[in-house]
C-alpha positions in Angstrom: 0.0 0.0 0.0 1.4 3.4 -1.0 0.7 6.8 0.5 0.1 9.9 -1.6 1.8 12.5 0.6 0.5 16.0 1.2 2.9 18.5 -0.3 4.1 16.2 -3.1 3.2 17.1 -6.7 1.6 15.6 -9.7 3.0 17.3 -12.7 2.7 21.0 -11.9 -0.1 20.5 -9.3 0.2 20.2 -5.6 -1.1 17.3 -3.5 -3.3 18.9 -0.9 -4.6 15.9 0.9 -2.7 12.8 2.0 -4.3 9.6 0.8 -3.6 5.9 0.9 -3.7 4.4 -2.6 -3.2 1.1 -4.2 -0.2 0.7 -6.4 -2.6 -0.5 -9.1 -3.2 3.2 -9.7 -0.2 3.0 -12.1 -2.1 0.6 -14.4 -5.4 2.4 -14.6 -6.6 2.9 -11.0 -8.1 6.2 -9.9 -7.4 8.9 -7.4 -10.1 11.4 -6.2 -9.7 14.9 -7.5 -10.2 16.1 -4.0 -6.6 15.2 -3.3 -5.4 17.8 -5.7 -5.5 21.6 -6.1 -6.9 21.4 -9.6 -8.0 19.0 -12.3 -5.1 16.8 -13.6 -5.4 14.2 -16.4 -1.9 12.5 -16.1 1.5 13.1 -14.7 4.2 11.9 -12.4 3.5 11.3 -8.7 5.8 11.0 -5.7 4.7 8.1 -3.5 5.9 7.0 -0.1 5.2 3.4 0.8 4.2 2.3 4.3 7.8 1.3 5.1 9.1 4.8 4.2 10.5 3.9 0.7 10.1 6.6 -1.9 9.0 5.6 -5.4 8.0 7.5 -8.5 5.3 6.6 -11.0 2.7 7.9 -13.5 -1.1 8.0 -13.2 -3.3 7.4 -16.2 -6.5 9.2 -15.0 -8.1 11.1 -12.2 -11.8 10.9 -11.5 -13.7 14.1 -10.9 -16.2 13.5 -8.1 -19.9 13.9 -8.9 -22.0 16.7 -7.5 -25.7 16.8 -6.8 -28.2 19.7 -6.3 -32.0 19.4 -5.7 -34.4 22.3 -6.3 -38.2 22.6 -6.0 -40.6 24.3 -8.4 -42.2 26.3 -5.5 -41.5 27.0 -1.9 -45.0 25.8 -0.8 -47.7 23.4 -2.1 -51.4 23.0 -1.4 -52.7 19.7 -0.1 -54.1 17.7 -3.1 -51.8 19.6 -5.5 -48.2 18.7 -6.7 -44.8 20.3 -7.3 -41.8 19.1 -9.2 -38.4 18.4 -7.7 -35.5 18.8 -10.2 -32.1 17.2 -9.5 -29.0 18.5 -11.4 -25.7 16.7 -11.3 -22.2 16.8 -12.7 -20.1 13.8 -13.6 -23.0 11.3 -13.3 -23.4 8.9 -16.2 -26.6 8.8 -18.2 -29.0 6.1 -17.1 -27.9 6.3 -13.4 -30.7 5.6 -11.0 -31.0 7.8 -8.0 -33.5 7.6 -5.1 -35.5 10.1 -3.0 -37.1 10.1 0.4 -39.5 12.7 2.0 -39.8 13.7 5.6 -43.3 13.7 7.2 -44.1 10.7 5.1 -47.6 10.4 6.4 -48.5 13.5 4.4 -47.9 11.8 1.1 -49.4 8.8 -0.7 -45.9 8.2 -2.1 -43.0 9.3 0.1 -40.1 7.6 -1.6 -39.1 6.5 -5.1 -36.5 6.6 -7.8 -35.7 8.5 -11.0 -33.1 8.4 -13.8 -30.4 10.8 -14.7 -30.2 11.9 -18.3 -27.7 14.6 -19.4 -27.0 15.4 -15.7 -30.7 16.0 -14.9 -33.6 14.1 -13.4 -36.9 14.9 -11.7 -39.7 13.5 -9.5 -43.2 14.8 -8.5 -44.3 15.3 -5.0 -48.1 15.3 -4.1 -49.3 15.9 -0.5 -52.5 14.2 0.5 -55.7 16.3 0.8 -56.5 14.7 4.2 -59.7 16.6 5.1 -58.3 17.4 8.4 -57.7 20.9 9.8 -54.1 20.8 11.1 -52.4 24.0 10.0 -49.3 24.3 7.7 -46.6 21.6 7.8 -43.2 21.3 6.3 -41.0 18.6 4.6 -37.7 18.1 2.9 -36.6 15.8 0.1 -33.3 14.0 0.2 -31.6 12.4 -2.8 -29.8 9.1 -2.2 -27.5 6.7 -4.1 -27.9 2.9 -4.3 -31.4 2.7 -2.6 -34.0 4.7 -0.6 -31.9 3.9 2.4 -28.6 4.7 0.7 -26.2 7.6 1.3 -27.8 11.1 1.2 -26.0 13.2 -1.4 -28.2 16.3 -1.3 -31.3 17.6 0.6 -33.8 20.3 -0.5 -34.7 23.4 1.4 -37.8 23.1 3.7 -41.1 23.2 1.7 -44.4 24.3 3.3 -47.6 22.2 2.9 -50.6 24.6 2.9 -53.5 23.2 4.9 -56.3 23.7 2.3 -58.5 20.7 3.2 -60.7 21.1 6.2 -62.2 18.7 8.7 -65.7 18.1 7.5 -68.4 19.8 9.5 -70.9 17.7 11.4 -74.2 17.3 9.5 -76.8 20.0 10.3 -79.6 22.1 8.9 -81.4 25.4 9.2 -85.1 25.6 8.5 -86.6 29.0 7.7 -90.4 28.9 8.1 -91.1 32.5 9.3 -92.0 34.7 6.3 -89.7 37.6 5.4 -86.0 38.3 5.3 -83.3 36.3 7.2 -79.5 35.8 7.1 -77.8 32.4 7.0 -74.2 32.4 8.1 -72.4 29.4 6.7 -71.0 27.3 9.6 -67.2 26.7 10.1 -65.7 24.1 7.8 -68.8 23.9 5.6 -68.0 24.3 1.9 -71.1 22.9 0.3 -74.8 23.1 1.1 -78.0 21.9 -0.4 -81.2 23.9 -0.3 -85.0 23.6 -1.0 -87.2 26.6 -1.5 -91.1 26.5 -1.6 -93.0 29.6 -2.8 -96.1 30.8 -1.1 -99.5 29.6 -2.4 -101.8 32.1 -4.1 -105.0 33.3 -2.3 -108.5 32.7 -3.6 -110.9 35.5 -4.6 -113.8 37.1 -2.8 -117.3 35.6 -3.3 -120.3 37.9 -3.6 -122.7 35.2 -2.4 -125.7 36.0 -4.7 -125.8 32.6 -6.5 -124.0 34.0 -9.5 -120.2 33.7 -9.3 -118.2 31.4 -7.1 -114.7 32.1 -5.8 -111.6 31.2 -7.9 -108.9 29.1 -6.3 -105.3 30.2 -5.9 -102.3 28.5 -7.5 -99.9 26.3 -5.6 -96.4 27.6 -4.9 -93.4 26.3 -6.9 -90.5 24.3 -5.5 -86.8 24.5 -6.4 -83.7 22.7 -5.1 -79.9 23.2 -5.6 -76.6 22.1 -4.2 -73.8 24.6 -4.4 -70.4 25.6 -3.0 -70.1 28.1 -0.1 -67.4 29.7 2.0 -67.3 29.2 5.8 -68.5 32.4 7.5 -70.2 34.0 4.4 -73.7 35.4 4.8 -76.5 34.3 2.4 -79.8 36.2 2.3 -82.9 34.1 2.8 -86.4 35.2 1.9 -89.4 33.2 2.8 -92.5 34.1 0.7 -95.8 34.5 2.4 -99.0 32.9 1.1 -101.3 35.3 -0.9 -104.0 37.1 1.0 -107.6 36.2 0.7 -109.7 38.3 -1.6 -112.1 40.7 0.2 -114.9 43.2 -0.6 -112.4 46.0 -0.9 -109.9 44.0 -3.0 -111.8 41.0 -4.4 -108.9 39.3 -6.2 -106.9 36.9 -4.1 -103.2 37.8 -3.3 -100.2 36.6 -5.2 -98.0 34.1 -3.3 -94.5 35.5 -2.8 -91.3 33.8 -3.9 -88.9 32.1 -1.6 -85.1 32.3 -2.3 -81.5 31.9 -1.3 -79.3 34.7 -2.6 -75.6 35.6 -2.5 -75.7 39.4 -2.8 -78.1 40.1 -5.6 -77.6 36.7 -7.3 -80.3 34.1 -6.7 -78.8 30.7 -6.0 -82.2 29.0 -5.5 -85.6 30.6 -6.1 -89.2 29.2 -6.1 -92.0 31.4 -7.3 -95.3 32.0 -5.6 -98.7 30.7 -6.8 -100.9 33.0 -8.8 -103.9 34.7 -7.3 -107.5 33.7 -7.9 -109.2 36.5 -9.9 -112.6 37.8 -8.8 -115.4 36.2 -10.9 -112.7 34.9 -13.3 -109.8 32.6 -13.6 -108.0 30.6 -10.9 -104.4 31.3 -10.2 -101.6 29.6 -12.1 -99.2 27.5 -10.2 -95.9 29.1 -9.2 -92.8 28.2 -11.1 -89.9 26.2 -9.7 -86.8 24.3 -10.8 -84.7 27.4 -11.3 -82.0 26.5 -8.8 -78.3 27.3 -9.4 -75.3 25.1 -8.6 -74.0 21.5 -8.8 -77.5 20.0 -9.1 -80.9 21.5 -9.5 -84.5 20.4 -9.5 -88.0 21.3 -8.8 -91.4 21.9 -10.4 -94.4 24.1 -10.8 -97.3 24.3 -8.5 -100.8 23.2 -9.5 -103.3 25.6 -10.9 -106.2 26.9 -8.9 -109.6 26.2 -10.4 -111.6 28.9 -12.2 -114.8 30.4 -10.8 -118.1 28.9 -12.0 -121.5 30.6 -12.6 -124.0 29.4 -10.1 -121.8 26.6 -9.0 -119.1 25.3 -6.7 -116.0 27.2 -5.6 -112.7 26.5 -7.3 -110.3 24.3 -5.5 -106.8 25.5 -4.6 -103.8 24.2 -6.5 -101.4 21.9 -4.8 -97.8 22.9 -4.0 -95.2 21.7 -6.4 -93.3 18.5 -5.9 -89.6 17.8 -6.1 -89.8 16.3 -9.6 -93.4 16.9 -10.6 -96.2 19.4 -10.6 -98.7 20.0 -7.8 -102.3 18.9 -8.5 -104.8 21.2 -10.0 -107.9 22.3 -8.1 -111.3 20.8 -8.9 -114.0 23.1 -10.6 -117.7 23.3 -9.9 -120.0 21.3 -7.7 -118.7 18.0 -8.7 -115.1 18.8 -9.5 -112.3 16.8 -7.8 -108.7 17.8 -7.4 -105.9 16.1 -9.3 -102.6 14.7 -8.3 -99.3 14.1 -10.1 -96.2 12.1 -9.4 -93.1 13.8 -8.0 -94.1 14.5 -4.3 -96.3 17.5 -4.7 -99.5 18.4 -3.0 -102.9 17.4 -4.4 -105.4 20.0 -5.7 -108.4 20.8 -3.6 -111.8 19.6 -4.7 -114.6 21.9 -5.8 -116.6 23.5 -3.0 -120.3 22.6 -3.4 -121.5 23.0 0.2 -122.5 26.4 1.3 -121.6 28.1 4.6 -118.3 26.2 5.0 -115.0 26.1 3.1 -112.7 23.1 2.9 -111.0 23.0 -0.5 -107.5 24.4 -0.3 -104.6 22.8 -2.2 -102.2 20.5 -0.3 -98.8 21.7 0.8 -95.4 20.1 0.3 -92.8 19.1 2.9 -89.2 20.2 3.1 -87.6 17.0 4.2 -87.0 15.5 0.7 -89.1 13.9 -1.9 -91.8 11.5 -0.8 -95.3 10.4 -1.9 -97.6 12.9 -3.7 -100.7 14.1 -2.0 -104.0 12.9 -3.3 -106.4 15.1 -5.1 -109.3 16.3 -2.9 -112.8 15.0 -3.3 -115.7 17.5 -3.5 -115.7 19.7 -0.4 -112.3 18.3 0.6 -108.8 19.7 0.6 -105.9 18.3 -1.4 -103.6 16.0 0.5 -100.1 17.1 1.4 -97.2 15.8 -0.6 -93.8 14.7 0.7 -94.8 15.2 4.3 -96.7 18.5 3.7 -100.1 19.1 5.2 -103.7 20.0 4.1 -105.9 22.6 5.7 -109.5 22.1 6.7 -110.4 25.8 6.6 -110.0 26.3 2.9 -106.6 27.9 3.2 -103.6 26.4 1.4 -101.7 23.6 3.1 -98.2 23.8 4.5 -96.1 24.6 2.6 -97.2 26.5 -0.4 -100.8 25.2 -1.0 -103.2 27.5 -2.9 -106.3 28.8 -1.2 -109.7 27.4 -2.2 -112.7 29.5 -3.4 -116.2 29.6 -1.8 -119.3 28.3 -3.5 -121.5 30.8 -5.2 -124.2 31.1 -2.5 -121.8 31.9 0.4 -120.7 35.5 0.7 -117.3 36.1 2.2 -113.6 36.4 1.9 -111.5 34.0 -0.1 -108.9 31.8 1.6 -105.2 32.6 2.0 -102.4 30.6 0.4 -100.0 28.5 2.5 -96.7 30.2 3.4 -93.5 29.1 1.7 -90.3 27.8 3.4 -86.6 27.4 2.9 -84.4 24.6 4.3 -80.6 24.4 4.0 -78.7 21.2 4.9 -75.0 20.4 5.0 -72.8 17.4 5.7 -71.1 14.7 3.8 -73.0 13.7 0.6 -76.2 15.5 1.5 -78.2 16.7 -1.5 -81.9 17.4 -2.4 -84.1 15.9 -3.5 -83.5 12.8 -1.5 -79.9 12.0 -0.5 -79.5 12.1 3.2 -81.9 15.0 3.6 -84.3 13.6 6.2 -84.5 15.3 9.6 -82.7 12.4 11.3 -79.7 12.9 9.0 -79.0 16.1 10.8 -78.3 14.2 14.0 -80.2 16.8 16.1 -78.1 19.7 14.8 -81.2 21.7 13.8 -82.0 25.4 13.9 -85.5 26.7 13.1 -86.2 30.3 12.3 
């Protein structure tokens, strides 16, 4: 074994680091460039053997040591996104396989791997997991290794920040708005998507003069609309719950128009369901309110049923049923023998014709706000329409809850018409919840319920 002594020379270059070398260096062996003050390709070297003898020889080649540097395409990365790590080298042969490992390995689906060097460059992609857990920013580094993922580390990146962009899902919950007028809904913490149903107010029926000439005309059922859409935690949405139309009276004999119910972001309607039309004095019944105009990831809804027209010397017009989630509300029955109709889709049934004097019992059925269910049945003569999807009917001639149209009096009974049923808005949140029928029952909110 020979010793390359510090202070000796190789050609015109100084030896700056003592190193034990094998004598085979003279027949093609190698000596690290780090032993010398500059690159040397060949020359004469002074060697001192282990027993102190001095010998001279020549060296055929010196190997320049490889270098490695790792850089990232960004200093931070969002959960669920990716960034590229680029490794640049010198004196590394094409086709060489290098390996990488990442710290905080639980934040990655793949936390180690390999890549190939071509023209002194290689790269690999890093993708943090979107773990749906609120945990704040985290950091990691990437190390490049030779031989294997447990081999010698040759370079390590700067610290990279993982931005915590996925949130812990909020517990399921809901907010029901059943009081008419304006309200504000503040999106709960960690909630990024909600689903809403709106029901418009039912139309009111017209006044009846009671002289055996003209009966009252029924009001139309309110429309229904649903939508599922993205929200921002803490943002305020404006809720409006439409009231049912007023009953016609001697001073204003037409029934009142049912008002729309809506969810808005600023001036933009995200979901809106229109109110039922008013029954016109000695004329037509109210048209059903429109629905199905929701905005967002999925929408649905339908139109309310029409109120029945007045009749000459006959029964009062039945109120229209509130719209269903996927089908119209039933139409009101007309005249002494008219019966209300019913459609599929979960809407309220139309009220029957009112043939009996002195009483009134022919309002349209309302619709529930807990998801699509069975449709309400059409009302028989002198009977209200049945409520759909958990909605109710009303025995006084008024529209059922929610959104049923008011029924009209028969021609011999003087008096006010009947009011329409008020509308409603319900907003739900939680994993996978969406109207018309996916995890939207009351029990799916696990008691986290607010009613306004």
